[in-house]
N, C-alpha and C positions, 0 to 999 in steps of 0.2 A: 493600497499603500500598506507596506508591514514595516518597512526598515525605520525604526526609532532613530532620529536625529541623536547626534552626540555634541551637545551644544556647548562651547567652552563660554565662559563669562569675559576671556580676553581678548574673542576674536574680533577682528576690526572689519565689522560688515560695510564700513564707507569707502574700503580700499577694493572692494569685489566687484565683477561684473554682475549684474543681477541673474543673469542666467546660472552662475557659479553659486548665488545665494538662494534661488530656488533648488538648487540639485543640493546644497549642503543641508537645508532644512525639510528635505524629500518632499516637496509640495510645488505646487505652480501656479499659475495666473487664474485659474477655474477654483481655486481655493481647497481646502481640506473636506474629506468625505465628514459626515456629522460622526460616525463612528470612530474615525479617526481622530477627530478633533476630543471626543470624550475619553478615548485611550489615554492623548497626550495631558488631558487635563487631571487625569488620576496619578502620571506619570510626575508633571511637574507643579501639580497644585495650583489653587485657586490665582486669579491676577490680582493680587491685594497685597499692601505693604504691612508688616506685623508691628505690634503695640498699637493698634487704634480698635481692638474689640473691648466691651466693656469689662465690668469687674468679674472674677472667676466666683463661684458658689461658696467656695471655701473662704475668701476674702469677706464675701458679705456677710457670712455666719460668724467671724471672727469680729467684725466690725460691730456686732449686736453687742458685744460683751466688751468693747474698748471704751465705752463712753463712760466720762468722769462719774456720773450719779449711778450707773448701774455698779460700777466697781466700788463705789460707798455704799451699795445697797448691799453687796456680798460680803463686804467687812461688816455689816450689821447683822448679817445673819450668822458670821463667826463671833459675834459678841453675844447674841442671842443662845446660842449655845454653849458658850462659858457661864453664862448667868443662870443656866438652866432652863430656860425656856425653848426649848426643841421643837414645840409646834409652832411657835413663831418663827425659828428659822427654816423650819421645813415651807411653810405658807411663803414667806420672802423668796426662798429658791423658785418655787413653782412659779410665783408671780414673774421672776426674773426670767425664767424659761420663757413661760408663754409670751413674756414681753420682745423676748429675743424672737420667737418663732413669727409673732405678729410684726415685728420690725423687719424679719428675712422677707415675710411673704411681701410685704409692701415694697422693698426696696428692690426683690426679684421682678416682681412684676413691672416696676418703672423700669428696669434695665430690660426686659424682653420688650414691652412697650415700646422705648427708644431704640432698640437694634431691630424690630420690625419698621419702624419708621425709616430706619438708616437705610434696610434692603430696599423698602418700596421707593426711595429717592438713588436707588444707586444708579450711575451711568450707564448709557448701553453703547453698542458700537455696532456700525453698519458692516456685515461681513458678506464674504462671497464663499459658500461653502458649497461644493459639488455642483459650481455654476451657477448657482442660485444665489441672489442678495437675500440677506434677512438681517434683523436687528438682534442681537444678543446682548445678555448681560455682560458689561466689561470685565467682570469677574471670572467668565468662562472663557476668555482669549487664550489661546496656547500658541507656542512657537510654531510658523508656519502658516498661521491665518493670514487671509488676506482681508485688508482693512479697507474701506472707501473713507475718505474724509473730506469735509467741505467747511466752509466757513461758518465759525460759530462752535465747530468741534472742539473738546478736549481729546487730547492724542491719548489714547486710551492704554498705549503700551509702547516699546522701543518699535522702532519699525524702520525697516529700508524701504525707500520709495523707489517705485519704478515707471511710473506714470505722473506727470505734474504738469497742473494747468494755473500758471500764474498766482502759485499758492506762496504765502508768507506766514509766517508761525511766530508768536510771541512768545521768547525763551526765557524771559526774566526770571521764572520760578527757580531756572537752573543755573543760567549763565549771568544772571543779574543786568544784563543788556538790554535796555529798555525798547530798543528798535528792533521791529520785526523781521525777521531774516528770509530773504527769498530764498525759496527751495528749487532744486532740480534732481533729475535723475541718475547724470552720468556719474561713474565712478571717479573718485578722486585718487591722487598718486603720493600726496605727501603723507608718510607714516608720522601717528602721535601728534594730531591734529586737535586743538582744544574743541570743546562740545561746538561751541558758537561758528566752528568752521566746518563742520561737517554737515554742509548744505545739503545732501542726500539722504539724511537722517532726520527720523521726527521723533521727539521721545515723550514718553510718560507724563504727563499733567502739565505740558505746553498747549498753546492754544492757537488755534488756527483761525488767522485774521482773516485773509481771503484769499480766495481761487479754491482750488479741489487738489486731491491725489489719490493714487492708488500705492499701498505700500503692504509688505510683509512683515508680521510679526517677527522680532529677532529675540524679543527678551520680554518676561513678564514678572509679575509680583518684586520681589526682593532682587531680581538678576537685571533690573533696568537702572538707569542711571538715577531716577528718583529713589530706589528702592538702596542705593547704596548710601545716598544721605537721609536714610529714613526716619533716623536718632533726630534731626531737625524737624520731622514733621509730625511729632506725637501730638495727639488729640489735646486739644485746649479744657480747660476747664467748663465742664457742662453745665454749670450751676446758673440759673437763671437769675436775673437783676432782681425779682421778687424772692426767689431763694435766698439770695443775698441780704435783702433786707430785712428778711426774718431771720437769718443767721445773726445778724447785728442787733437786732431787737431781742433775739434768745439771750446771746451774751450779757445784756444790759439788764434783762428781767433777771437773768441768773445771779447778778449782784446785788439786785434789792433783795431777792427771795433769800439769799445768804443771810443778809443783813439781818432780814426779818426772823430766821431761825435762829441766828445766834441770840438774838433777845428774847426769844421765846424760850430758849434753853434758860439764858440766864434767868429769866423771871419764874421759871418752874424751879430752879433751884432755890431761889428766895423763899418761894412759898411751900420747901420742903418735899419736893417732888422728888422720885426715885432717879439719880441722876442717869443711870442706864436706859431707863424708860424714855426720859427727855430726850437723851440723845437720839435714841430710835425714832422717837417722832417728831425730832426736826427734822432729821435725814428723810424719812418719808414724807414730810410736807414739802420740803426740796424737790425731791424726785418727784413728786406729782404736781409740783406747780409750775415747773420748766417745761414747756411746750418742747422737747427735744424732737418729738417726732412730725413737727411741722415740715421741714424740709421734703422729708420723704412723701409724706402728704402730697404737699404742692407738686412735686414729681409724678405722682400717680396720676394727680388730676390733670397736669399740663398733658403727659402722656397719652391717657385715655381718652381725653378730650381731642387731641391731635388723631387719634385712629377713628373717632366717631366721624371728624372732617373728611378723612380720605373715603367713607361710604358716600359722602356728599362730592366727592369731585375735588377737595382741596386738601394737597399733600403739603402737611408743613414739615419745613425742613429742617428750622431751628424753634424747640421750644419756647424761648423767649418772644417768638412771634406771636404764641397763643394768648399771652398776658397783654399784649401790645395791642392786639386786635380789638379790643375793648376803648381803647383810646383814639381809633382812626378818625378822623374828622374829616378827612378828603382823600375820595379816591380818584386818582388820575388813570385812566383807562386808554389802551389802544382801541381803535374802532374795527378794523377788520378781524372779524372772526370772535371777537370777546364782546363788542356790541351788537355786531353783524353775526349772520350766520356762516360766513366764509364758505359760501356757497355762489361763486359768482356765476353768472349768466349774461354773454354779449347781447346786446338788445340792438347795437346799429355801429354801423362803419360810416364812416367819412372822408372824403378827398374831395380836395378843391379843383377845378377843371385845369388848374395851371399844374399838374402833377404831370411830368414826362420822364420818360426813362430812355435819353438817347442813345445809353451805352447798353440798354437792354431791350433792343428791338423785338427781339421775339415774346415779349411780356406785354399784354397790355396794361394799361392801368390799375385795374382791378386786381388782373391775376399778380401783379408786383405786389400788392399788400399780400396777398394770400401767402405768396414765396415768401417774404419778409417773415410773416406769423410763424410760419411752417418751421423755418429755418430757427429763429430766435428763440428756444425755449429748453427746457432742462428736464420735461417730463416723461417719464417712463411708465411702460405698462407691465403689472404684475402678471403670473399665471393666470388670474381668472380675467384677464383684460381690463383689469381697472386701473385707471389714472394716477400715477404716485408723483407728487410735486407742488408745487406752489398752488393756493386754489385760483391765482389769477391767471397762471400758466396753462392750467388745466382748462379754464373756461375757453381761452383762446384756441387752444388745440382741438377742444371740443366743436367749437365754433367751425375752423376752417376745415377741418375733415368732413363736414356737412355739406360742403360747398363742391357743386357740380364740378368747378374749372379746378379743384384740388389736386394734384398727382403726387402718389405715394412716393413715386421713385425720384421726387424732388431731393430726398435726405440724403438718398445714394447717390445721386448723381453731382451734389453740391455737398461734399462731406465737410465737416467742421475741421478747421485746421488749428485753430488757436481760438480764444477768447479772454475777454476782460470780465470777471464774473460782476455782477449789480454789488453795489455799497449804498448804505443810506446817505453817504455825503454827496455822491456823483448823481444818485437816483437813476441811473442808468444801467444797462448791460448789453454787449456788443459782443457778437460772434463775427467767425471771420470764415470764410468758406472759398473752398476749390472752386473757380468758375472757369472752367477750360485753362487756358493759358495766364488768365489774371485771377483776382482775388476776390470776392464779394464780402463787404463789410456791411453787416446790418446791426442796426441800434436801435433800443428801445428804451422807452423813461417815460416819466412825466414830461407835461406838455413843455412848461418853462425850463424844464432840464434840458431838452431837446434843443429849444430856442437858442440856448448858449452855445450849440456846436453845430447849427446847420446855417446855410447858407442863403435858403429862401426867406423870403419876406415873413415875418412872423404872425403880423397883424391878424388876417384873416383867421388862421391857427388857432391862436391864443384864445379869439371872439368865440370859434365853435366850441373849443374845449369848456369854455366858461359857461356857455348856454347849457352843454351838456352835463356839467357837474352842478349846474343848478337844478337840474330836476334828478339830483342825488345819486348820479352814475359816476362811476371811476374812471377815468380816461387816459388811456396809453396812447403815446405818438410813436410811429415808427419813421425812420429814414434809413438810407444806405450811401454806399460810394463803392467805386470798384479801385483796385491797386493793382500796378502792375507788378508788385513785389510786397512781402511781407518784409517790415524791418526787424534786423536780429533780434534786438529786443522790444517785445510788445508794450509800448507804453500809452496809457489813455490819452494823452495829449497829442499825439501822433495820430492815433488812429481814430479816436472820437473826435473830428473836424472836418469841417467843409462837407457835411451831410446833406442830401439832399430828402426834402421831405416826402413821404410816402402816403400817410393817412392816421386816421384816429381811429380808435378801437373803444367803442363805449360798453361799460357792464353796469351792473348793478348788484349788489350785495344786500337783501333785504335785512331789517333790524329782525333779531329774534325775539320771537313772540312773548316771550317771560322778562325781557329787559325793561320793556317801558313799566311794569309793576315795580322791578327792581329799583329804578330810579326814583318812582315816587316813594320807595321806603327807605332809600336811602334820605332823603327830605326831612321827612318824619322821624329818621334817628338821630338830625342834627349833623348829618354828613354831606359834605358837597361832593357831587359827581363833577368831574373833568374829563372832556376827550382830548386825548391828542393823538394826532393822526398824522401821516405823511400824504394823505388825498388833499386833493383840492380844495381850497376852503369853502367854494358852495357847494361841493359833496358834502364836506364834513358839517356844515351848518343844515343842508336839508336833514342829514341823520340824526344830527343833534337835537333838532325841533321836533321831529316825528318821535323819539323816544322822552324827550321832556326834559332834556339837558338846558335847554334855552327857554327860559320862562317868561323873560321879559326883555325890556329895550335895553335894560341897564346891563344883562348879559352880554358881554364881549365876544368876538371872534378875531383872533391874532393869527397872522402866518408869522414865519419863522423869519423871514425879512423885517416886518414890521418889529418883530421881538428883537433884531438885531440893531436897530436904530434907537432903542431905548439905552438909556441910562439906567444903571443898577437901581438908583434910589426911584425912577420915573416907573420900572418894572414893578418893584417892591410895594409901590404906592397902588398898582393898577392889579397885582395880583390875586386880589380876591374876588374881583370883578370878571375876570376872563375865566369863560366856561368852556372855550373849544379853542385849542393850540392846532394849527394845519401847516404842512409842511415845514415841521422844525426837525432840528439837527440833534442828534444823541446829546451834543454839549448844551444844548439847548433844554433839553428834558432835567438835565441834572441844575441848571439854574431853577427851573421852575419848581423843583422839589427844595431847592435851598430857600429859594423865596418864601414859599407856603410855611418853612419850619420857622423862619426867622419872625415869622407873624405867630407862631406858637400853636401851629398847627401838627397833627400827627398825620403823615401822608402816607398812603399807600399809591406805589406807582407799578404799573404794569410793562412788560416787554418781553421781546422775543428774539430780536437781534443780537449779536456781540456787543454790537456798541450801546446797545442799551444796559448793559451790565453795571456800569458807574452808577447810574441813576438808580437803578434798583437795590444796588449797593448803600448808597446815600439814603434813601426812603426808609423811614421807619418799618415799613412793612413792603419789601420788595417780591412783587409777583410774576414768576415768568408762568409763561404759555407752555402745557405739557404736550400739547401735540406738534405746534409750530415753532414751539422755544429751542434755542441753541442750547448746547450742553454748556456753552460759558454763562448765558443767562440764567439756566438753573442753578450753577454752581453760586452765583452770585445773591440769588434770591433766597427770601426766607418761607416762602410759599410757592407752590407750583399748582396752577388750575389745569387739573386733568382734562379738563371738557374745554378750556378754552373759553369759558362763557362768564360773562360781568355778573350776572345774578348769582353765580356761585361763591364771588367775593362776598356779597352780600350773607350768603349762607354762614360762612366762615366767620364774618363779624359776629353774628347771633349767637353762633358757638363760641367765640371769643368771649365774649359780654356774658354768658351764663357760666363758663368755666371761672371767669374772674369773681362773677358773684357768688359763686359756689364755696370758692376759696376764702373769700371773704365772710362767708357763713362759717364756714367751719371754724376760720379764727375767732370769731365774734363765741361761738359755741363754747370753744376750748378755753379760752380766756376767760369766760365769763364763769364758768364752771371752776378753772383754777382758782380767780379771784374769789369765790364763794367759800372755797374750802381754806384759804388764806384767811379770812375774815372769821371763818368760824375757830380754827386753831388759834388764832392770834389774840384775839379778842378777849375770848373766855378767861383765862387767867389775868387779863387787864382788869375784866370784872368782877375778880375772886372767883370764878367758877373753875371746877376741874379740869381738864384737858376732856373735849367731848368726845373725841375718837381715838382708837388705837392706830398705833401705827398701820397695822393690819387693813384698819378700815381705809385709810387713805391710800393705800397701794391699790386695793379693791377697787375703789372708785376711778383712781386713775386709769387701771387697765381696763376695766368693762366699760363701767359708766361713760367716761370721757372718750374711750374709743371707738366702739362698734358704732355707735349713734352718729359721732363725728366723721367717720368714713362714709357712711351712708349719705350724709350732707352732699356729698361730692356728685350725687348721682341724681340731684335735683333737677327736674325738668326746666327747662327754660321759661321763662315767666311773660305772659302774654304782654305786658308793657315793656319789655325790653327792647326792642326796636322803637319805642314811641318816647325816649327819652334822649337827650344829648348824650353823646361820648362822654366817658369820663376825662376830666382834665387832667394833662400831662402833669401839672405840678400836684395833684392830688397824690398821695402815697396810699396804700393799701389802709393803712390807720388813719380814717377821716374824723373828723368831729364827731358826727353821730354814733361810729362805730365806737370810740373812746368812751362817751358819754354812758351808750347803752352798757359797755361791759362793767365799767363805773357802777351804776346804779343799781343794775341787776345780779352784780356780785356782791354788792353790799345789802342789798334785800335778802338773798338768799343765806348770807351768814346769818342775818338778822332772824329770820325765821329756824333755821337750826338753832341758835341760842336761845331764841323764845322758846323751842320745844323744850329744850335741855331745863332751862327753868322752872317752865310748869309742871313738869314731870318730876323734877327734884322736890318741887314746894308740895306736892300730893305724894311726895314719900313712895313713887314708882321706880322700883329697882331695876326696870327695864329703860329707864332713861336714854342710856347711851344708844342702845339698839334702835330707840325711836329716832334718836339725833341722825343715827348713820341711815335709816330708811328715807326719812326727810330730804337730807342731804341728796341721796342718790335719784330718788322720784322726782325731785324738783329739775333737776338736770334733764330727766326724761322730758318734762312739761316743757322745759326750756328749748329742747330740741325740735319739738314739734311745732313750737310757737314761732322761732325764727325763719322756717321756711320760706318767708318773703317778708320784706321788709314793710308793705303796706295790706296785702290781701290775708283776710282771716283765713284761717285753718277750716273753717267751717264750709268756706266755699270752695278752697282746695279739695278738699276731700282726703280722706286718708290713704286711699288708693292712687293716688295720683303721684306717690313716692313710696313704692312698694318695700324697696329695699331699706328704708328708714322705718316704716311700721314695722317690719319684721324686725330690726333690729332694736328698737324700742321693748317689744314683746319679748324677745330674747332676754335681753339685759333684765327687764322685769321678773322673767321666770328665774333667773339665775340669783337675783337678788332676794327673792322670795326662800329659795333652793338654801342661802345662807345663813336666813333667819330661822327654817321651819326644818330642814335636814339635820338630824342628831351630829352626825361626826362632823359636819361643816360648823354647825355650832361651836362644839369644842375648837377648832381651828380658828374662828372667827369671833371667838368668846361672844356670841349672841345670845339672845333668848328669844323663844317663841312670842309675838304678840296675838294679843286675843283681836280677834275680828273689829272689835269697837276702838282697840289701838290702831289697828293697821287702818282702819278708816279715816281715823283722826290724822296719822300720817299722811294718807293721801290727800286729805282734804289741805293741810296745811300746806303740803308741797305743791297742790295744784293752784295755789296763790301767784307763783311766779308765771304760770302759763296765761292766767287772767289779766294780772296787770301787762304783759308783753303784748297781749291782744288789744288791752286799752290803748297801749304806745301805738300800735300800728291804726288804731282806728282814728288817734289824733292827729298823725301823718296823713289819712286818706282825708280827712277834714281840710288839712292844711293843703293840701294839692287840689282838693275840688275849687277853694276859695280863690286859690291862684290862678285857675283857669278862666 
């Protein structure tokens, strides 16, 4: 196919016969070849909306110099030149540039990490290319591609539908119409129809609610109807709640610091200090004291943590989920494929003696069940012969094809002419087949769901289903009827009625080996696991008991019907005791989330079907299945399980707690250092002492001493007791009482040690007192960084090599500090003097007090924890 289609954005595809559409697009039902698709991708560009990309490199660079404090610092450099302090101006400019480089690298890494996450979570589409079905990134779709849609898919591009089976599409995102639109493939005749009436079209961003269809892509990217209103779909603020809290805190701190700097400047003037020198000092202190890098560091910690989670099969779609994971107190999980292996195997079938087929005399009772199983499924085979489809359907297909009475030609002899797809409300699926001059209707579903539409006595059937379910098996019921003709409108209430029972198929899906251990870890971590499943309650109870979700008689198993009979108040009183929900509807899933949240819990909810999306969106952490989950569910989720495994949720929670802990450690380090600098500078004139540090010293500490070790704390490995403690309370912010107290007393001690060093050095007439204060402040912060790696575990037990990045950062910072003290040209720039070994040892001894006092604090905490246990 060499002719490239000349597609006009004004073409009215809904008016055209489908053969004309294929001809206009130079394609056919077998789809484009891969080579042709690549050529068109180069011609039309990726299937994406403009305006959704991240910040440009130049914007990131410019942003580094737009901070108010940086602008003030640049003004200070100009002042330094004017007063003849060119060396100070050079150092200030060097520090500003270095600060900009570090800030740019931080933000660029964050942008790239977020972009990588965005690409990993990009939607896919099932296409037919060269006659072969394959999944491709939705970005790679081109006009002329043949796309296969089914319930739960997001429509990836604008399409003209040509083969439709009971498909309904929710188009509220485009038309505002809340009711799903039923689609068909016939060409329309009325010109200039509004979008909502173009029933043979499917538009990008809409949602397939029911059924399935095939269509040909007619527009991609900005040429789609969604592209026309792309300006309304601009990306929202990407700041996480934690970043917003920190930004607010930064503004509050800025006011406090500026007041302190104004007081410092005033006291300096009263003491007769040089006005310009005091101005530079005040400005430098303000720049050093305000942790303007916090939001960028938090973004890096969250984004890189999310990338680590991907390696453990947990894909974070929204960065706030990372910080929220540390607060999860309930995990509501689906059973099939998440707690179990999703490898169904048929164990037995059952038919009562009363089963007869008066209209199908050529089939025995046993053969009739095999016929129904072989016709009612959507399983396909790939090129390697592997079965593709729902695991339950794959299991029954594998079973039926092994039976001696099974006939391969049944599928060709009785072709499917229509269907009513499965949905979680009806819990049934129906197919209609040509059966000679008549039509055979085959329905399968949950036993109680089939009871509603069967003409046979349900008693023996339900009793047998209960017995099989009590053995932990999943039970499917089959029924049939014959029709003389198929109604023009295939409605479920007409087709799924007056069915004759055929038999039960019982299969088992064993629990995953690692889930039992993960459930036990949940309880150790203060997290309550809950199973929510569409399976029979007896099956759910058996599996829940095996994996340890049900631990005692107080743990309740509740069905959807029982749940429906409870008032909201009664349900909320029981919700914390219910550990297994069986046969629940998607609406009830939403009520479960709401009920737990009203009790003050942070809820993680899993789901895979399109109707699970509201519950996932409502949950604090909505978790979609990566293998079986629909596009809609993934879009509504905060996190995707790439392996559909319950144990992966626990890995994500552990990583989330680690990230939150490390962010808190970074904040503890940075704000304590800033507090130490403020006490040192502010209290000196109060005590009648000269200003102990020059502006250059303050800026150097802010850039090097505060920066490198602080960033390395984000790499701190997870602590051993992380999953042995309860989740963080939802009401507890990042600045809890323990953190605030630590910042207060350690910052005060740091300032006292610096001022003590100054007083002692001046009393013995040591002219190097300023260099010694500078060194004590720098080294004490290094000791503090090493000590706060854990709230309770001693560094001597952790070992220096358990966080090599931090150890390397501390050593590198120490070398830089020594260079500033001993390298001649740096001495001139930083106004330092070489210290003797004795003086350097004294500085090291004084600064180590910070390290040892924090170690004592941790020892006290350990004693308290041990006494409480």
